[in-house]
N, C-alpha and C positions, 0 to 999 in steps of 0.2 A: 676888241675881242678877236681872237685868232680865227682864221679861216683854214679849213683843211680840204685836201683834194684826194679823191679816191679814183684809182684806175682799175684795170682788169689784169688778171694773170690767167693764162690759158696755154694749152699745149699745141695749138695750131693757129694759123693766121686767117682762118676762115671768118667771114662776116656775112651779114645779109647782102652785101654788095659784091662779094667776091668769093669764089671757091678757093679752098685752101691750096697753097703751093708747097706747104711743108708736109712732113709725114703726119699721119693722124695723131700720133703721140710723140711729140718732138721736144725732149727736155732741153736741148740746146736753144730752141726758139723760146721756150718758157723762160729760161734764164736771161736771154737777151731782152725779152719784153719787160721782165721785172726790173732789170738794170736800167732800161730806158726810163722807167718811172723813178727809180732811186736816184739816178744821175741828173734828173731834170725837175727836182723840186716837189714831186708828189709826196703826199703823206703816207698813203697805204695803197695796197692792191687787194682786190677781191678775188677769192677762189670760189667760183660759182658752183651751184649744185644742180644736177639733172639726173633723172633716173638712169639714163644710159651713159652718162659721162664718167670721166675718171673720178676716183675718190678724192675729194678736195683736201681732206686733212693730210693725206700722204703727200700731196703736192706742196702744201704749206710747210710741212716738215723738210721736204727737199729744198725749198727755197730758203727757209730759215738758215740752213747750213751754208748757204752760198751768198748771203747778203749781209750787210752790216747795219743799215738804219731803216730801211723801208718797213712799215708796219704791215701786218698780215691779217686780213679780214676773212674769216671762214664762214661761208654760207652753210647752214645746218638745218635739216628737217627733223623735227622731233619723232617722226614715225620710224626712223631708221635705227634707233638705239634707245636703250633705257637711260634715264637722266643721270643716274649714278655713274654709268659708264662714260657718258658724255662729259660729266664734270671732271673726271680724271684725265680723259683724253685732252680736254681743253687746257687743264693745268699743266699737262706734260708738254703740250705745244708752247705754252707760255714760258716754261722753263727752257725749252730748246731754243726759243727765239730771244731769250733774255728780256722778257717783258714787252715784246712787240705784237702780241696776239690779241685779237678781239673776235667776237662771234656775232653773226647776223642770223637770227632765227627766221625760218621760212615756214609759215603754216600751210601753205599750198592753196592755190586758187583754182586748180583744175582737178575735178574728180578723177578724170581719166589718167592724168599724170600720177596722182597719188596712188591709184589702184594698181599701177604698174609695179609698185613695191609693197602691195598687200594692204594698203591703207584704205579701209572702207568706211571710215567715219564721215559724218556729214560735215559741212563747212563750219557750222556753229560748234560742233563737238571738237573739231580740230583746233579751233581757237581756244576753247576751254582747256584742252590738253596742252597746248603750247604754253598757256599761262602757268599751269601747274608744273610743267617741265622746267620753265625758267626759274620758278620759285625754288624748286629742288636744287637746281644747279647753283644758284646763288647761296643757298643755305649750306651746300656741301663745301663751297669755297670759303665761307665765313666760319664754319664750325671748327672748333679745335678738339672735338671729341665725337664719339659715335652718336647718332640720332636715329629715331624712327620716323616713319612717314605713313600716314593713312589718308589717301586721297581718292578722288573719283577715278583716276586712271592708273595710279601707281601706289603700291604698298610695299614697304620693306622694313627690316628691323636691323638696328645696330650697325648702320653704315658709317664708316669713318674713312676720311680721305687722307692718305699719308703724303701724297704729292700735292702741294698747294701751288697756286700761281707764284710767279717770280717775285721774290723779295716782299711777299705779303700783299702785293697789289691785287686789285680786283679787275679783271679784264672787262673792257667795255662791251656792253650788250646793245645791239641795234635790232630794229624790228621795222617792218613796213606793211603797208596796206591802206585801203581806202574805204573799207566797209565799216559799218557801225561796230562790229565786233573787233576789227583791227584797231580802230581808234581807241576803244576801251581797253584792250589788253596792252597794246604798245604804250599808251600814255601812262598806264599803271606800272609797267615793269621795265621799260627800256631806258637806257641812257641816251640813245639816239633814235629818232623816228624818221624813217625814210619815205619820201614821196617821189613820184615821177614828175618830171618837169612839165608844168602847166603854165598857162598865162598868169601874170602877176596877181590879178584879182582872185583867181581860183586858188592859187597857192596861199594867199593871205587867208582865204576861208578855211583851208585845211589846217593851217597853223593855229588859227583861233579855235578850231574844233579840238585839236590835240591839247591845247592849253586848258580848255574847259574840262576835258576828260581827266587831265592830270590833276586839276584842282578837285574834281569830284572823287578821285582816288586818294585824296589826302596828301598829295605831294606839294611841297613848298616850292620846288624847282621843277619845271617841266622838262621833258627830253629836249636835247638839241635837235635841230632840224637838218635833214640831209635831202638834197634834191638832185635828181639825175637827168642828164642831158646827153645828146649826141652832137659834139661840136663839129662844125664844118667851116674851116677857116682858110683864107687865102690873102695875098697881099693887098688886093683891092676888093671893093664890094662886088663889082661886076664879076671878077674871077671867082669869088666865093659862091655867088648864086649860079654861075655856070657849073661849078664843081658840084653844087647841090643837085642840080637837075641831072647831071651825069650819074651821080650816085643813085638818084631815084630811078633812072632808067635801068641801071644795072640790077637794082632790087626787083623791079617789075619783070625783067628778063629772067631772073633766077626763079621767081615765083611762077612765071609762065611755063618754065621748063621742068618744074618739079624739083628744083635744086635747093629748096628750103623746106625740107621735111619738118613737120611739126608746127610750121607757121600758119596762122590763120589767114584766110583769104577774105577780101571784102564781102560783107553779107553774112559771114559766119559770126554768130553772137558769142562773145567771150563770157566765161562764167565769172571771172573776178572783177570786182568793182573798179580797180585801177584801170584796167583796159577799157571797161565801159566808159569811164570818164574821158579817157584819151580819144575814143571814137566820137563821143558826144561833142567834144571840143573841135575835133577835126571836121565834123559836119558843119560847123559854123564858119569855117574858113581855113586857109592854109597859113596865114601869117597873123601873128599877134605881137603886140608891144613892139620892141625895136628889132628883135632878131629871132623870135621863136617861130619855128616852121613845123607844121603838123603833117605835111604830106607823107613823110616817112612812117608816121603812126597810122595814117589812113590806109596806105597800101599793104602794111603788114598786119592789119586787123588789130592794131593797138597792142602788139605783142611785146611786152616788157618795156624796157627803157627805149623809147622810140621817137620822142620829139627832139628835134634838132635846134641848135642855135647856129645861125649862119651869118657870116660877115668877116670883116678884118679882125685881127686880134684885138684891136682897140674897141670895136663894136661889141664883140662877144664879151670882152672883159667888163664893159659898161653894163651890158645886159646882166651879167652875173652879179655885179655890185648892186643892181636893183633888187635882186633876190636876197642878197646879204642884208640890205636895208629892211627887208621884210622880216628877217630873223633867221635866214638860212645860214648855217655855219659849216656844213660839209657839202662839198660839190662833187658829184660823181660825173665823170666825163669819159666817154668811150667813143672813139672815132670809128670810121669804117675801114681804115687801114691801121690796124692796131699799133704796129710798131712805130711807123712814121708819125702818126697822129699823137702818140704818147710823147714823142720828142718835141713835136711842133707845139702842142698845147703847153707842155712844161716850159719850153723856151720862150714862147711869145705871149701866152695868156696868163699863166700863173703869176709871173712877176708883176704884171699890170694890176691884177686883182689884189695882190698883197700890198702893192703901193696904195691902191685906193682904200683898202681897209686901214692901213697905217695913217693915211691922211684923215680918215674919219675919226680914228682914235685920238689923233693930235688935236683936231678941232673940238672934240668932246672934252678933252682935258683942258683946253684953253677956255672953254665956256664954263667950266665948273668953277664955283667960287673958291677963292684961296682959303685954306684952313686958318682959323683964328689961332693966335699965339697960344691961347689957353688949351686949344685942342691938341696942338703939337706937343705942348709940355705934358699933356695927360697920357701920352704914350699910345694913342690909338693907332694901330697899324694900318697900312694901306696894302690892299691886295692888287698885285699887278698881273697882267696877262703876259705869257711868254711871247716873244717875238716870233713871227713866222719865218721859216727857213726858205731861202731862195737859192736853189742850186742850179747848175748848168750854165753854159756859156751861150751867148747870143751871137750866132753867125750871120744874122740878118736874112736868112733864106728859109722859106717853108719847104721842108722836104717833100711834103705830099701836095703842094699847092696845085700841081697840074694833073693830079690823079683823078 
């Protein structure tokens, strides 16, 4: 089965560990960052959403015109537009990118953040609205004529979509969350279900829950699983852990100086279930399995994607393959030095993971019984999975190893 890799697209180089050195809105940096992903074997980049940040759909359109192959994942909150408007915006972006567009729906885990843009629904109401929103978008893409809709949150008459996704395709829909409502809605509606990186046993529990919810929703095939990590790699294990401790120190210094507005501090209880899970795990220890490190989640209050994988490229690749063996098929990886880490991870880790996946596929094929002659003569076709792409040259040096 193929494995895919998701990076980040943003307009400045700021991270939890470093203040920005670029302009606040630097399109040259945005293009350099996306090309670092495109040139080094990544599958797609995410355009994140925040109430005070740049409008991500505009950024995606800008990048679509300046790249050739990298796929574009747009984060979208249903509270900011009507679903019919969103359906045509998404279809337009898919046309502009010639079929490289996908969308990640965000229900919203913080009442305060949602209320900044006028969203006063409760969490359960938001999940119900998101499900209806996704259903309308999918129907708009699939319909070849006008249709009406009477729902709990949206009502309209005679809507028809003239601009459809590129060459009749259906863009991929992803969704994330760790609450009961999130599992139920995402397992019913999404092509991809995203979770944050947790220890292997906890990740296996989440995957099993998603599969159960998909079955309960009547789906024959559950969503593919996406897991997100913060990679910290260096040529040796000692250097990787030294680098990790330096990054942790910089994060703590920024938190102490007030340089990370909006980040939770230890002791502040997060509203969303995903962050609650990260903090619960971090309270049990800093290290899990072969490379998972929770200290970065602990100091940031479990804010977003914050658990790290630490080690040499070989160690991190083996850790990721263990998640692949659980059923994870999309890996999100965002370093603390966005540009250099995108190049390093693409050059040194992605090829190792793809080699490991290919070896697993070959072993599975070798273990499968040979088809009988009568089966071959009967014309039963075989479905093959496309091979993963491995781009970028290996210069043998980690650009960010000493940062």
